[in-house]
PyMOL Python script that loads the backbone (N, CA, C, O; Angstrom):
from pymol import cmd

cmd.read_pdbstr("""\
ATOM      1  N   UNK A   1     132.028 134.100  67.084  1.00  0.00           N
ATOM      2  CA  UNK A   1     133.492 134.528  66.800  1.00  0.00           C
ATOM      3  C   UNK A   1     133.077 134.998  68.581  1.00  0.00           C
ATOM      4  O   UNK A   1     132.011 135.117  69.185  1.00  0.00           O
ATOM      5  N   UNK A   2     134.518 135.165  68.960  1.00  0.00           N
ATOM      6  CA  UNK A   2     135.050 134.980  70.239  1.00  0.00           C
ATOM      7  C   UNK A   2     135.534 136.596  70.637  1.00  0.00           C
ATOM      8  O   UNK A   2     135.461 137.417  69.722  1.00  0.00           O
ATOM      9  N   UNK A   3     135.970 137.006  71.830  1.00  0.00           N
ATOM     10  CA  UNK A   3     136.498 138.140  71.768  1.00  0.00           C
ATOM     11  C   UNK A   3     137.961 138.085  71.231  1.00  0.00           C
ATOM     12  O   UNK A   3     138.360 138.875  70.376  1.00  0.00           O
ATOM     13  N   UNK A   4     138.771 137.069  71.804  1.00  0.00           N
ATOM     14  CA  UNK A   4     139.936 137.056  71.229  1.00  0.00           C
ATOM     15  C   UNK A   4     140.047 137.407  69.883  1.00  0.00           C
ATOM     16  O   UNK A   4     140.890 138.293  69.741  1.00  0.00           O
ATOM     17  N   UNK A   5     139.493 137.034  68.786  1.00  0.00           N
ATOM     18  CA  UNK A   5     138.887 136.577  67.701  1.00  0.00           C
ATOM     19  C   UNK A   5     138.685 138.322  67.328  1.00  0.00           C
ATOM     20  O   UNK A   5     139.209 139.086  66.517  1.00  0.00           O
ATOM     21  N   UNK A   6     137.966 138.412  68.056  1.00  0.00           N
ATOM     22  CA  UNK A   6     136.938 139.843  67.246  1.00  0.00           C
ATOM     23  C   UNK A   6     138.443 140.844  67.645  1.00  0.00           C
ATOM     24  O   UNK A   6     138.933 141.524  66.743  1.00  0.00           O
ATOM     25  N   UNK A   7     139.032 140.841  68.948  1.00  0.00           N
ATOM     26  CA  UNK A   7     140.458 142.067  69.374  1.00  0.00           C
ATOM     27  C   UNK A   7     141.249 141.951  68.089  1.00  0.00           C
ATOM     28  O   UNK A   7     141.750 142.865  67.434  1.00  0.00           O
ATOM     29  N   UNK A   8     141.265 140.327  67.799  1.00  0.00           N
ATOM     30  CA  UNK A   8     142.402 140.733  66.551  1.00  0.00           C
ATOM     31  C   UNK A   8     142.189 141.215  65.325  1.00  0.00           C
ATOM     32  O   UNK A   8     143.070 141.896  64.801  1.00  0.00           O
ATOM     33  N   UNK A   9     140.897 140.929  64.607  1.00  0.00           N
ATOM     34  CA  UNK A   9     140.259 141.336  63.472  1.00  0.00           C
ATOM     35  C   UNK A   9     140.770 142.865  63.693  1.00  0.00           C
ATOM     36  O   UNK A   9     141.602 143.419  62.975  1.00  0.00           O
ATOM     37  N   UNK A  10     139.966 143.581  65.082  1.00  0.00           N
ATOM     38  CA  UNK A  10     140.321 145.112  64.932  1.00  0.00           C
ATOM     39  C   UNK A  10     141.710 145.339  64.559  1.00  0.00           C
ATOM     40  O   UNK A  10     142.179 145.803  63.519  1.00  0.00           O
ATOM     41  N   UNK A  11     142.338 144.869  65.742  1.00  0.00           N
ATOM     42  CA  UNK A  11     143.815 145.470  65.645  1.00  0.00           C
ATOM     43  C   UNK A  11     144.987 144.805  64.563  1.00  0.00           C
ATOM     44  O   UNK A  11     146.208 144.782  64.714  1.00  0.00           O
ATOM     45  N   UNK A  12     144.164 144.273  63.419  1.00  0.00           N
ATOM     46  CA  UNK A  12     145.220 143.973  62.164  1.00  0.00           C
ATOM     47  C   UNK A  12     144.764 145.064  61.344  1.00  0.00           C
ATOM     48  O   UNK A  12     145.337 145.400  60.307  1.00  0.00           O
ATOM     49  N   UNK A  13     143.344 145.829  61.982  1.00  0.00           N
ATOM     50  CA  UNK A  13     143.599 146.962  60.848  1.00  0.00           C
ATOM     51  C   UNK A  13     144.365 148.169  61.068  1.00  0.00           C
ATOM     52  O   UNK A  13     144.419 149.037  60.197  1.00  0.00           O
ATOM     53  N   UNK A  14     144.945 148.274  62.149  1.00  0.00           N
ATOM     54  CA  UNK A  14     145.378 149.389  62.911  1.00  0.00           C
ATOM     55  C   UNK A  14     146.969 149.437  62.589  1.00  0.00           C
ATOM     56  O   UNK A  14     147.701 148.458  62.736  1.00  0.00           O
ATOM     57  N   UNK A  15     147.478 150.910  62.058  1.00  0.00           N
ATOM     58  CA  UNK A  15     148.843 151.042  62.536  1.00  0.00           C
ATOM     59  C   UNK A  15     149.914 150.355  63.473  1.00  0.00           C
ATOM     60  O   UNK A  15     149.656 149.857  64.569  1.00  0.00           O
ATOM     61  N   UNK A  16     150.849 150.393  63.018  1.00  0.00           N
ATOM     62  CA  UNK A  16     151.670 149.281  63.931  1.00  0.00           C
ATOM     63  C   UNK A  16     152.133 149.916  65.455  1.00  0.00           C
ATOM     64  O   UNK A  16     152.362 149.248  66.464  1.00  0.00           O
ATOM     65  N   UNK A  17     152.206 151.476  65.312  1.00  0.00           N
ATOM     66  CA  UNK A  17     152.454 152.423  66.374  1.00  0.00           C
ATOM     67  C   UNK A  17     151.176 152.151  67.654  1.00  0.00           C
ATOM     68  O   UNK A  17     151.426 152.025  68.853  1.00  0.00           O
ATOM     69  N   UNK A  18     149.877 152.108  67.063  1.00  0.00           N
ATOM     70  CA  UNK A  18     148.497 152.166  67.311  1.00  0.00           C
ATOM     71  C   UNK A  18     148.412 150.614  68.075  1.00  0.00           C
ATOM     72  O   UNK A  18     148.206 150.553  69.287  1.00  0.00           O
ATOM     73  N   UNK A  19     148.566 149.557  67.365  1.00  0.00           N
ATOM     74  CA  UNK A  19     149.006 148.309  67.751  1.00  0.00           C
ATOM     75  C   UNK A  19     149.412 148.074  68.724  1.00  0.00           C
ATOM     76  O   UNK A  19     148.730 147.575  69.619  1.00  0.00           O
ATOM     77  N   UNK A  20     150.901 148.426  68.856  1.00  0.00           N
ATOM     78  CA  UNK A  20     151.529 148.848  70.090  1.00  0.00           C
ATOM     79  C   UNK A  20     151.433 149.055  71.222  1.00  0.00           C
ATOM     80  O   UNK A  20     152.021 148.514  72.159  1.00  0.00           O
ATOM     81  N   UNK A  21     150.524 150.023  71.216  1.00  0.00           N
ATOM     82  CA  UNK A  21     149.566 150.576  72.322  1.00  0.00           C
ATOM     83  C   UNK A  21     148.456 149.440  72.911  1.00  0.00           C
ATOM     84  O   UNK A  21     148.216 148.795  73.932  1.00  0.00           O
ATOM     85  N   UNK A  22     148.123 149.584  72.007  1.00  0.00           N
ATOM     86  CA  UNK A  22     146.684 148.045  72.318  1.00  0.00           C
ATOM     87  C   UNK A  22     147.862 147.011  73.155  1.00  0.00           C
ATOM     88  O   UNK A  22     147.924 147.221  74.366  1.00  0.00           O
ATOM     89  N   UNK A  23     148.464 146.303  72.795  1.00  0.00           N
ATOM     90  CA  UNK A  23     149.482 145.679  73.252  1.00  0.00           C
ATOM     91  C   UNK A  23     149.943 145.691  74.700  1.00  0.00           C
ATOM     92  O   UNK A  23     149.827 144.778  75.518  1.00  0.00           O
ATOM     93  N   UNK A  24     150.570 147.073  74.895  1.00  0.00           N
ATOM     94  CA  UNK A  24     150.687 147.033  76.078  1.00  0.00           C
ATOM     95  C   UNK A  24     149.650 147.268  77.051  1.00  0.00           C
ATOM     96  O   UNK A  24     149.730 146.917  78.228  1.00  0.00           O
ATOM     97  N   UNK A  25     148.431 148.022  76.398  1.00  0.00           N
ATOM     98  CA  UNK A  25     147.233 148.074  77.477  1.00  0.00           C
ATOM     99  C   UNK A  25     147.142 146.609  77.940  1.00  0.00           C
ATOM    100  O   UNK A  25     147.347 146.153  79.065  1.00  0.00           O
ATOM    101  N   UNK A  26     146.884 146.151  77.116  1.00  0.00           N
ATOM    102  CA  UNK A  26     146.618 144.080  77.183  1.00  0.00           C
ATOM    103  C   UNK A  26     147.609 143.855  78.190  1.00  0.00           C
ATOM    104  O   UNK A  26     147.342 142.995  79.029  1.00  0.00           O
ATOM    105  N   UNK A  27     148.964 144.604  78.289  1.00  0.00           N
ATOM    106  CA  UNK A  27     150.135 143.624  79.202  1.00  0.00           C
ATOM    107  C   UNK A  27     149.455 144.134  80.431  1.00  0.00           C
ATOM    108  O   UNK A  27     149.235 143.414  81.405  1.00  0.00           O
ATOM    109  N   UNK A  28     149.034 145.768  80.337  1.00  0.00           N
ATOM    110  CA  UNK A  28     149.293 146.205  81.511  1.00  0.00           C
ATOM    111  C   UNK A  28     147.800 145.545  82.486  1.00  0.00           C
ATOM    112  O   UNK A  28     147.879 145.528  83.715  1.00  0.00           O
ATOM    113  N   UNK A  29     146.793 145.149  81.926  1.00  0.00           N
ATOM    114  CA  UNK A  29     145.226 144.605  82.455  1.00  0.00           C
ATOM    115  C   UNK A  29     146.073 143.142  83.008  1.00  0.00           C
ATOM    116  O   UNK A  29     145.891 142.661  84.127  1.00  0.00           O
ATOM    117  N   UNK A  30     146.862 142.664  82.147  1.00  0.00           N
ATOM    118  CA  UNK A  30     147.194 141.317  82.908  1.00  0.00           C
ATOM    119  C   UNK A  30     148.016 141.203  84.064  1.00  0.00           C
ATOM    120  O   UNK A  30     147.894 140.336  84.930  1.00  0.00           O
ATOM    121  N   UNK A  31     148.907 142.171  84.037  1.00  0.00           N
ATOM    122  CA  UNK A  31     150.037 142.297  85.029  1.00  0.00           C
ATOM    123  C   UNK A  31     149.082 142.708  86.270  1.00  0.00           C
ATOM    124  O   UNK A  31     149.231 142.187  87.375  1.00  0.00           O
ATOM    125  N   UNK A  32     147.916 143.854  85.961  1.00  0.00           N
ATOM    126  CA  UNK A  32     147.025 143.941  86.951  1.00  0.00           C
ATOM    127  C   UNK A  32     146.266 142.667  87.530  1.00  0.00           C
ATOM    128  O   UNK A  32     145.786 142.456  88.644  1.00  0.00           O
ATOM    129  N   UNK A  33     146.293 142.345  87.048  1.00  0.00           N
ATOM    130  CA  UNK A  33     144.988 141.502  87.029  1.00  0.00           C
ATOM    131  C   UNK A  33     146.012 140.371  88.257  1.00  0.00           C
ATOM    132  O   UNK A  33     145.602 140.133  89.393  1.00  0.00           O
ATOM    133  N   UNK A  34     146.942 139.984  87.867  1.00  0.00           N
ATOM    134  CA  UNK A  34     147.878 138.893  88.354  1.00  0.00           C
ATOM    135  C   UNK A  34     148.146 139.572  89.557  1.00  0.00           C
ATOM    136  O   UNK A  34     148.340 138.747  90.449  1.00  0.00           O
ATOM    137  N   UNK A  35     148.210 140.398  89.840  1.00  0.00           N
ATOM    138  CA  UNK A  35     148.276 141.050  91.232  1.00  0.00           C
ATOM    139  C   UNK A  35     147.301 140.941  92.210  1.00  0.00           C
ATOM    140  O   UNK A  35     147.332 140.371  93.300  1.00  0.00           O
ATOM    141  N   UNK A  36     146.328 141.646  91.591  1.00  0.00           N
ATOM    142  CA  UNK A  36     145.413 141.572  92.299  1.00  0.00           C
ATOM    143  C   UNK A  36     144.783 139.922  92.956  1.00  0.00           C
ATOM    144  O   UNK A  36     144.146 139.643  93.972  1.00  0.00           O
ATOM    145  N   UNK A  37     145.269 139.169  91.933  1.00  0.00           N
ATOM    146  CA  UNK A  37     144.634 137.483  92.553  1.00  0.00           C
ATOM    147  C   UNK A  37     146.062 137.407  93.554  1.00  0.00           C
ATOM    148  O   UNK A  37     146.214 136.265  93.988  1.00  0.00           O
ATOM    149  N   UNK A  38     146.830 138.106  93.880  1.00  0.00           N
ATOM    150  CA  UNK A  38     147.908 137.523  95.100  1.00  0.00           C
ATOM    151  C   UNK A  38     147.352 138.457  96.369  1.00  0.00           C
ATOM    152  O   UNK A  38     147.925 138.793  97.406  1.00  0.00           O
ATOM    153  N   UNK A  39     146.274 138.684  95.974  1.00  0.00           N
ATOM    154  CA  UNK A  39     145.435 139.406  97.351  1.00  0.00           C
ATOM    155  C   UNK A  39     145.076 138.455  98.255  1.00  0.00           C
ATOM    156  O   UNK A  39     144.259 137.630  97.845  1.00  0.00           O
ATOM    157  N   UNK A  40     145.717 138.272 100.109  1.00  0.00           N
ATOM    158  CA  UNK A  40     145.274 137.593 100.750  1.00  0.00           C
ATOM    159  C   UNK A  40     143.892 137.692 101.528  1.00  0.00           C
ATOM    160  O   UNK A  40     143.540 138.837 101.814  1.00  0.00           O
ATOM    161  N   UNK A  41     143.292 136.934 101.805  1.00  0.00           N
ATOM    162  CA  UNK A  41     142.020 136.875 102.562  1.00  0.00           C
ATOM    163  C   UNK A  41     141.837 137.872 103.595  1.00  0.00           C
ATOM    164  O   UNK A  41     142.531 138.874 103.422  1.00  0.00           O
ATOM    165  N   UNK A  42     141.282 137.877 104.365  1.00  0.00           N
ATOM    166  CA  UNK A  42     141.583 138.767 105.821  1.00  0.00           C
ATOM    167  C   UNK A  42     141.875 137.644 106.813  1.00  0.00           C
ATOM    168  O   UNK A  42     142.792 137.781 107.623  1.00  0.00           O
ATOM    169  N   UNK A  43     141.037 136.400 106.776  1.00  0.00           N
ATOM    170  CA  UNK A  43     141.063 135.132 107.008  1.00  0.00           C
ATOM    171  C   UNK A  43     142.258 134.900 107.155  1.00  0.00           C
ATOM    172  O   UNK A  43     142.821 134.991 108.247  1.00  0.00           O
ATOM    173  N   UNK A  44     142.959 134.487 105.830  1.00  0.00           N
ATOM    174  CA  UNK A  44     144.382 134.038 105.836  1.00  0.00           C
ATOM    175  C   UNK A  44     145.333 134.442 106.870  1.00  0.00           C
ATOM    176  O   UNK A  44     145.919 133.859 107.782  1.00  0.00           O
ATOM    177  N   UNK A  45     145.268 136.186 106.212  1.00  0.00           N
ATOM    178  CA  UNK A  45     146.377 137.127 107.034  1.00  0.00           C
ATOM    179  C   UNK A  45     145.729 136.669 109.290  1.00  0.00           C
ATOM    180  O   UNK A  45     146.305 136.426 110.350  1.00  0.00           O
ATOM    181  N   UNK A  46     145.039 136.742 109.052  1.00  0.00           N
ATOM    182  CA  UNK A  46     145.188 136.116 110.482  1.00  0.00           C
ATOM    183  C   UNK A  46     145.493 134.981 111.204  1.00  0.00           C
ATOM    184  O   UNK A  46     146.152 134.787 112.226  1.00  0.00           O
ATOM    185  N   UNK A  47     144.722 134.100 110.269  1.00  0.00           N
ATOM    186  CA  UNK A  47     145.842 132.837 110.749  1.00  0.00           C
ATOM    187  C   UNK A  47     147.311 132.592 110.727  1.00  0.00           C
ATOM    188  O   UNK A  47     147.967 131.854 111.462  1.00  0.00           O
ATOM    189  N   UNK A  48     147.835 133.602 109.418  1.00  0.00           N
ATOM    190  CA  UNK A  48     149.223 133.809 109.257  1.00  0.00           C
ATOM    191  C   UNK A  48     150.278 134.549 110.364  1.00  0.00           C
ATOM    192  O   UNK A  48     151.486 134.349 110.493  1.00  0.00           O
ATOM    193  N   UNK A  49     149.149 135.733 111.326  1.00  0.00           N
ATOM    194  CA  UNK A  49     149.411 136.231 112.327  1.00  0.00           C
ATOM    195  C   UNK A  49     149.648 135.509 113.489  1.00  0.00           C
ATOM    196  O   UNK A  49     150.583 135.660 114.275  1.00  0.00           O
ATOM    197  N   UNK A  50     148.600 134.596 113.548  1.00  0.00           N
ATOM    198  CA  UNK A  50     148.714 133.489 114.616  1.00  0.00           C
ATOM    199  C   UNK A  50     149.710 132.878 114.831  1.00  0.00           C
ATOM    200  O   UNK A  50     150.299 132.898 115.912  1.00  0.00           O
ATOM    201  N   UNK A  51     150.075 132.205 113.788  1.00  0.00           N
ATOM    202  CA  UNK A  51     151.575 130.773 113.730  1.00  0.00           C
ATOM    203  C   UNK A  51     152.380 132.030 113.690  1.00  0.00           C
ATOM    204  O   UNK A  51     153.509 131.567 113.852  1.00  0.00           O
ATOM    205  N   UNK A  52     152.508 133.142 113.595  1.00  0.00           N
ATOM    206  CA  UNK A  52     153.924 133.893 113.766  1.00  0.00           C
ATOM    207  C   UNK A  52     153.800 134.402 115.401  1.00  0.00           C
ATOM    208  O   UNK A  52     154.725 134.157 116.174  1.00  0.00           O
ATOM    209  N   UNK A  53     152.646 135.088 115.827  1.00  0.00           N
ATOM    210  CA  UNK A  53     152.658 135.042 117.032  1.00  0.00           C
ATOM    211  C   UNK A  53     153.110 133.887 117.995  1.00  0.00           C
ATOM    212  O   UNK A  53     153.583 134.131 119.105  1.00  0.00           O
ATOM    213  N   UNK A  54     152.952 132.716 117.544  1.00  0.00           N
ATOM    214  CA  UNK A  54     153.035 131.432 118.254  1.00  0.00           C
ATOM    215  C   UNK A  54     154.240 131.210 117.917  1.00  0.00           C
ATOM    216  O   UNK A  54     154.727 130.892 119.002  1.00  0.00           O
ATOM    217  N   UNK A  55     155.012 131.158 117.216  1.00  0.00           N
ATOM    218  CA  UNK A  55     156.482 131.218 116.692  1.00  0.00           C
ATOM    219  C   UNK A  55     157.235 131.854 117.543  1.00  0.00           C
ATOM    220  O   UNK A  55     158.050 131.230 118.222  1.00  0.00           O
ATOM    221  N   UNK A  56     157.065 133.400 117.664  1.00  0.00           N
ATOM    222  CA  UNK A  56     157.731 134.085 118.781  1.00  0.00           C
ATOM    223  C   UNK A  56     157.637 134.136 120.042  1.00  0.00           C
ATOM    224  O   UNK A  56     158.505 134.467 120.850  1.00  0.00           O
ATOM    225  N   UNK A  57     156.100 133.661 120.306  1.00  0.00           N
ATOM    226  CA  UNK A  57     156.129 133.784 121.766  1.00  0.00           C
ATOM    227  C   UNK A  57     157.049 133.079 122.657  1.00  0.00           C
ATOM    228  O   UNK A  57     157.380 133.748 123.636  1.00  0.00           O
ATOM    229  N   UNK A  58     157.763 131.406 122.544  1.00  0.00           N
ATOM    230  CA  UNK A  58     158.206 131.504 123.258  1.00  0.00           C
ATOM    231  C   UNK A  58     159.892 132.468 123.080  1.00  0.00           C
ATOM    232  O   UNK A  58     160.948 131.969 123.469  1.00  0.00           O
ATOM    233  N   UNK A  59     159.808 133.875 122.429  1.00  0.00           N
ATOM    234  CA  UNK A  59     161.585 134.501 122.673  1.00  0.00           C
ATOM    235  C   UNK A  59     161.192 135.665 123.234  1.00  0.00           C
ATOM    236  O   UNK A  59     161.802 136.717 123.040  1.00  0.00           O
ATOM    237  N   UNK A  60     159.996 135.555 124.077  1.00  0.00           N
ATOM    238  CA  UNK A  60     159.570 137.376 124.844  1.00  0.00           C
ATOM    239  C   UNK A  60     160.670 137.160 126.047  1.00  0.00           C
ATOM    240  O   UNK A  60     161.026 136.256 126.803  1.00  0.00           O
ATOM    241  N   UNK A  61     160.924 138.240 125.829  1.00  0.00           N
ATOM    242  CA  UNK A  61     161.534 138.949 126.749  1.00  0.00           C
ATOM    243  C   UNK A  61     161.413 140.155 127.613  1.00  0.00           C
ATOM    244  O   UNK A  61     161.537 141.274 127.115  1.00  0.00           O
ATOM    245  N   UNK A  62     161.134 139.957 129.113  1.00  0.00           N
ATOM    246  CA  UNK A  62     161.123 141.188 129.507  1.00  0.00           C
ATOM    247  C   UNK A  62     162.139 142.149 129.439  1.00  0.00           C
ATOM    248  O   UNK A  62     163.221 141.930 129.986  1.00  0.00           O
ATOM    249  N   UNK A  63     161.888 143.330 128.750  1.00  0.00           N
ATOM    250  CA  UNK A  63     162.963 144.596 128.705  1.00  0.00           C
ATOM    251  C   UNK A  63     163.142 145.232 129.078  1.00  0.00           C
ATOM    252  O   UNK A  63     164.209 145.812 128.871  1.00  0.00           O
ATOM    253  N   UNK A  64     161.835 145.847 130.333  1.00  0.00           N
ATOM    254  CA  UNK A  64     161.974 146.795 131.003  1.00  0.00           C
ATOM    255  C   UNK A  64     163.377 147.285 131.889  1.00  0.00           C
ATOM    256  O   UNK A  64     164.023 146.312 132.276  1.00  0.00           O
ATOM    257  N   UNK A  65     163.786 148.224 132.162  1.00  0.00           N
ATOM    258  CA  UNK A  65     164.818 148.204 132.711  1.00  0.00           C
ATOM    259  C   UNK A  65     166.224 148.723 132.231  1.00  0.00           C
ATOM    260  O   UNK A  65     167.092 149.486 132.656  1.00  0.00           O
ATOM    261  N   UNK A  66     165.942 147.666 130.776  1.00  0.00           N
ATOM    262  CA  UNK A  66     167.139 147.591 129.759  1.00  0.00           C
ATOM    263  C   UNK A  66     167.452 148.981 129.626  1.00  0.00           C
ATOM    264  O   UNK A  66     166.713 149.965 129.659  1.00  0.00           O
ATOM    265  N   UNK A  67     168.762 148.869 129.460  1.00  0.00           N
ATOM    266  CA  UNK A  67     169.810 150.007 129.211  1.00  0.00           C
ATOM    267  C   UNK A  67     170.414 149.861 128.410  1.00  0.00           C
ATOM    268  O   UNK A  67     171.199 148.976 128.751  1.00  0.00           O
ATOM    269  N   UNK A  68     170.752 150.355 126.812  1.00  0.00           N
ATOM    270  CA  UNK A  68     171.084 150.380 125.327  1.00  0.00           C
ATOM    271  C   UNK A  68     172.702 151.034 125.946  1.00  0.00           C
ATOM    272  O   UNK A  68     172.751 151.965 126.750  1.00  0.00           O
ATOM    273  N   UNK A  69     173.656 150.494 125.513  1.00  0.00           N
ATOM    274  CA  UNK A  69     175.070 151.750 126.205  1.00  0.00           C
ATOM    275  C   UNK A  69     175.495 151.259 124.784  1.00  0.00           C
ATOM    276  O   UNK A  69     175.699 150.099 124.425  1.00  0.00           O
ATOM    277  N   UNK A  70     175.584 152.448 124.035  1.00  0.00           N
ATOM    278  CA  UNK A  70     176.394 152.380 122.824  1.00  0.00           C
ATOM    279  C   UNK A  70     177.764 151.623 122.438  1.00  0.00           C
ATOM    280  O   UNK A  70     178.144 150.790 121.616  1.00  0.00           O
ATOM    281  N   UNK A  71     178.458 152.635 123.843  1.00  0.00           N
ATOM    282  CA  UNK A  71     180.256 152.075 123.672  1.00  0.00           C
ATOM    283  C   UNK A  71     180.453 150.827 124.273  1.00  0.00           C
ATOM    284  O   UNK A  71     181.642 150.537 124.400  1.00  0.00           O
ATOM    285  N   UNK A  72     179.502 149.848 124.759  1.00  0.00           N
ATOM    286  CA  UNK A  72     179.752 148.551 125.568  1.00  0.00           C
ATOM    287  C   UNK A  72     179.671 147.415 124.195  1.00  0.00           C
ATOM    288  O   UNK A  72     180.272 146.418 123.795  1.00  0.00           O
ATOM    289  N   UNK A  73     178.238 148.497 123.697  1.00  0.00           N
ATOM    290  CA  UNK A  73     177.634 147.543 122.305  1.00  0.00           C
ATOM    291  C   UNK A  73     178.728 147.405 121.267  1.00  0.00           C
ATOM    292  O   UNK A  73     178.684 146.378 120.590  1.00  0.00           O
ATOM    293  N   UNK A  74     179.882 148.427 120.987  1.00  0.00           N
ATOM    294  CA  UNK A  74     180.470 148.186 120.337  1.00  0.00           C
ATOM    295  C   UNK A  74     181.953 148.223 120.550  1.00  0.00           C
ATOM    296  O   UNK A  74     182.819 148.794 119.886  1.00  0.00           O
ATOM    297  N   UNK A  75     182.042 147.544 121.539  1.00  0.00           N
ATOM    298  CA  UNK A  75     183.430 147.370 122.397  1.00  0.00           C
ATOM    299  C   UNK A  75     183.953 146.415 121.949  1.00  0.00           C
ATOM    300  O   UNK A  75     183.148 145.497 121.794  1.00  0.00           O
ATOM    301  N   UNK A  76     185.173 146.135 121.593  1.00  0.00           N
ATOM    302  CA  UNK A  76     185.609 145.224 120.740  1.00  0.00           C
ATOM    303  C   UNK A  76     186.213 144.455 122.029  1.00  0.00           C
ATOM    304  O   UNK A  76     186.556 145.241 122.912  1.00  0.00           O
ATOM    305  N   UNK A  77     186.397 143.226 122.297  1.00  0.00           N
ATOM    306  CA  UNK A  77     186.868 142.304 123.709  1.00  0.00           C
ATOM    307  C   UNK A  77     187.371 141.012 122.934  1.00  0.00           C
ATOM    308  O   UNK A  77     187.815 140.050 123.562  1.00  0.00           O
TER     309      UNK A  77
END
""", "prot")
cmd.dss("prot")
cmd.show_as("cartoon", "prot")
cmd.util.cbc("prot")
cmd.orient("prot")
């Protein structure tokens, strides 16, 4: 008899509210396990970061000396 069958046999004997708690716990474990499997490896993360940096490299602009003027930015022309 596998674990699923053994769990089922035990749960059949429980009162409905307690069985509901067991089900909630099983769903929690399933959700947590799914979230953990979505973790990205460090290598994948570094590769993705490199791709993003390459994409935005062409947009790099020297903003030294730039002064933001709120009034100018909000002026309607």
